[in-house]
VOGU-3710 file (C-alpha; in Angstrom, 3 decimals, decimal comma):
1> mlggqvrvvv> 94,930/209,202/128,484  95,593/212,820/129,423  93,354/213,117/132,454  92,244/216,670/133,101  94,603/218,403/130,724  93,304/221,198/128,500  93,393/219,970/124,934  93,591/221,695/121,586  92,167/219,538/118,810  93,105/219,446/115,110
11> vengyqtdat> 90,589/217,723/112,844  90,897/216,873/109,154  87,731/217,168/107,075  85,897/213,857/107,107  87,034/213,001/110,644  85,096/213,632/113,802  86,010/214,229/117,423  84,090/214,787/120,636  87,083/216,279/122,454  87,376/220,008/121,877
21> wngqpiiygg> 89,156/222,937/123,474  86,876/225,911/124,083  84,259/223,976/122,097  85,892/224,536/118,695  88,529/222,297/117,103  91,060/223,596/114,600  90,013/222,379/111,157  93,007/221,289/109,093  92,897/223,262/105,850  95,808/221,698/103,997
31> dptktaqava> 98,592/223,914/105,351  100,577/222,285/108,191  102,420/225,525/109,005  99,223/227,533/109,485  97,816/224,700/111,591  100,958/224,709/113,744  100,638/228,466/114,230  97,030/228,014/115,382  98,145/225,308/117,811  100,842/227,622/119,200
41> kaisdgadsl> 98,197/230,307/119,717  95,989/227,834/121,585  98,933/226,906/123,804  99,502/230,556/124,648  95,824/230,679/125,644  96,223/227,749/128,047  96,134/224,451/126,126  98,723/221,949/127,289  98,149/218,961/125,000  97,173/218,292/121,395
51> vieasakvqs> 94,764/215,773/119,846  94,979/215,106/116,089  92,075/213,411/114,272  93,289/212,827/110,721  94,769/210,475/108,159  98,261/209,101/108,732  99,793/211,471/106,192  98,115/214,552/107,650  98,963/213,522/111,207  102,658/213,176/110,347
61> avvtavqtql> 102,632/216,556/108,586  100,928/218,287/111,528  103,213/216,640/114,111  106,311/217,730/112,184  105,008/221,289/111,723  103,937/221,657/115,351  107,249/220,348/116,682  109,108/222,749/114,377  106,868/225,647/115,455  107,184/224,971/119,178
71> qqqqlpmvlt> 110,954/224,408/119,248  111,785/223,914/122,942  108,156/224,173/124,089  106,976/220,652/123,208  103,707/219,156/124,460  101,978/215,737/124,547  100,199/214,785/121,324  97,419/212,198/121,170  97,032/210,664/117,712  94,252/208,535/116,265
81> pqaltpgfas> 95,196/204,924/115,357  96,048/205,886/111,771  99,428/206,819/113,266  100,149/203,109/113,720  100,254/202,553/109,970  103,540/202,632/108,036  102,326/205,786/106,281  102,677/207,829/109,461  106,263/206,888/110,276  107,440/207,073/106,670
91> nlgpvgdlrg> 106,061/210,609/106,253  107,205/211,948/109,606  109,680/214,761/109,093  113,275/214,786/110,294  112,307/216,488/113,556  110,804/213,264/114,949  111,240/214,899/118,325  110,106/212,918/121,354  110,694/215,708/123,861  106,934/215,955/123,637
101> vlmtvgqntd> 105,147/212,619/124,033  103,447/211,034/121,008  100,766/208,561/122,027  97,879/206,651/120,509  95,815/203,530/121,165  95,950/200,137/119,489  97,302/196,621/119,702  100,712/195,993/121,187  102,042/194,454/117,982  104,991/196,666/117,095
111> daaalgtgpn> 108,514/195,231/117,004  109,234/195,943/120,673  106,489/193,499/121,704  108,677/190,643/120,409  111,143/191,319/123,224  108,628/190,354/125,913  107,207/187,027/127,011  103,899/185,279/126,436  101,738/184,419/123,406  101,603/187,992/122,059
121> seaisaflqa> 105,396/188,330/122,079  105,819/184,891/120,508  103,419/185,822/117,697  105,247/189,081/116,931  108,597/187,314/117,075  107,370/184,700/114,586  106,027/187,432/112,307  109,360/189,244/112,308  111,188/185,997/111,625  108,944/185,485/108,588
131> vrmaadapgv> 109,683/189,056/107,468  113,425/188,376/107,658  113,083/185,088/105,770  111,029/186,730/103,017  113,518/189,591/102,733  116,392/187,133/102,329  114,632/184,922/99,799  115,450/185,757/96,170  112,479/186,518/93,957  110,035/187,419/96,744
141> ndvygdgdfa> 108,305/190,647/95,745  106,340/193,251/97,679  102,538/193,226/97,738  102,384/195,199/94,492  104,673/192,772/92,708  106,875/195,541/91,332  109,857/195,385/93,697  111,826/193,148/96,041  110,188/192,516/99,384  113,479/193,372/101,080
151> aaasfadpas> 112,947/197,054/100,256  109,532/197,006/101,947  110,470/194,786/104,902  110,947/197,738/107,233  107,296/198,716/106,752  105,610/195,286/106,902  103,197/195,455/109,833  101,006/192,912/111,654  97,760/194,869/111,145  98,117/194,769/107,356
161> hdatvakvra> 99,080/191,105/107,579  96,000/190,255/109,662  93,705/192,243/107,361  95,019/190,230/104,428  94,551/186,951/106,305  90,961/187,926/107,136  90,205/188,622/103,472  91,732/185,297/102,428  89,716/183,368/105,031  86,560/185,208/103,957
171> aekaasdkts> 87,215/184,321/100,316  87,686/180,672/101,288  84,432/180,645/103,241  82,585/182,461/100,463  83,679/179,836/97,950  82,631/177,039/100,307  79,248/178,565/101,182  78,608/179,928/97,687  78,062/183,452/99,020  79,764/186,827/98,710
181> vavalaslkl> 83,047/187,622/100,428  81,363/190,450/102,353  78,695/188,114/103,738  81,311/185,511/104,622  83,504/188,085/106,366  80,603/189,317/108,500  80,313/185,906/110,152  84,003/185,154/110,656  85,733/184,639/113,994  89,492/184,341/113,590
191> gatdglvggs> 92,404/183,713/115,927  96,015/182,610/116,028  95,223/179,190/114,517  93,856/180,989/111,435  97,168/182,772/110,924  96,621/186,043/112,807  99,535/187,814/114,452  97,508/190,177/116,642  94,436/189,616/118,780  91,418/187,542/117,801
201> ldfstpqals> 88,909/189,118/115,423  85,139/188,657/115,579  83,551/190,258/112,515  80,044/189,423/113,726  80,361/192,277/116,242  80,478/196,042/115,549  84,072/196,165/116,846  85,929/193,150/115,475  88,894/193,588/117,807  88,096/193,187/121,496
211> ssniltlfas> 88,643/196,262/123,648  90,843/194,119/125,912  93,446/194,156/123,127  93,491/197,980/122,905  96,273/199,634/124,905  97,832/203,068/125,211  100,967/203,142/123,060  103,872/205,575/123,230  106,265/206,447/120,418  109,929/205,553/120,771
221> sqttglrpip> 112,831/206,421/118,497  114,764/203,316/119,545  115,083/200,415/117,136  114,951/196,752/118,102  117,269/195,368/115,435  114,737/192,655/114,600  114,150/193,788/111,015  116,428/192,990/108,060  119,277/195,443/107,540  118,045/197,732/104,736
231> spgtdlpsli> 120,000/198,715/101,670  121,962/201,992/101,898  119,725/204,985/101,235  116,504/203,142/102,100  114,031/205,251/104,073  113,215/203,790/107,479  110,344/204,288/109,909  111,527/206,905/112,390  109,756/205,418/115,407  108,153/202,365/116,935
241> wvamqgq> 105,166/202,102/119,288  105,580/200,668/122,765  102,995/199,710/125,396  103,893/200,638/128,949  104,407/197,658/131,232  101,529/196,860/133,546  98,745/197,720/131,089
//
């Protein structure tokens, strides 16, 4: 994604990367400020982009700290797909500065995809319509059953939806075949007719989602207006992910 740029890499314990700057990544030690200072030092030594291999929460903390540290000297940041989860956007600090480019890879299933044409856009549009209907329906709770769905509607995402659908279909097959859910899941091939919003999933392969469905995504601070209007004071995701046209 970054061609021949010189990268500095931040890695959280338990994650692994094969892209390093000067052969040694920066290991995240729990202090975003110290990590940001180390990134700034690497930039002064010649690095011109940043790769973060970490959980969604750590990625958001490091992005916020680095943007605060760099001030006007922003740089491109490549994030692992954990950044696509609601946990990344909800924990991103108030800086949320897109002077530097935030990018990752994944399915083009964020809200902006609903504004396009074709089967993918139609699926996302239908998903968002269902989100709005659920948010407006009295008595519909969130997944934990301890609050109105309307309060969580801003964070409902297709990947979580499709993971839930896959588990339900596996449970159905397990009951029919009299086997375990894990065994049933390992043989499943699911698509739009099974209730998926994103691309087809083939759990009989090492990578269930086909590589043809993986695109480079860029963060945007614009909103689409396709989600329910939240209650005053409700925290909102501070960005959406957009695939560049022509991919």
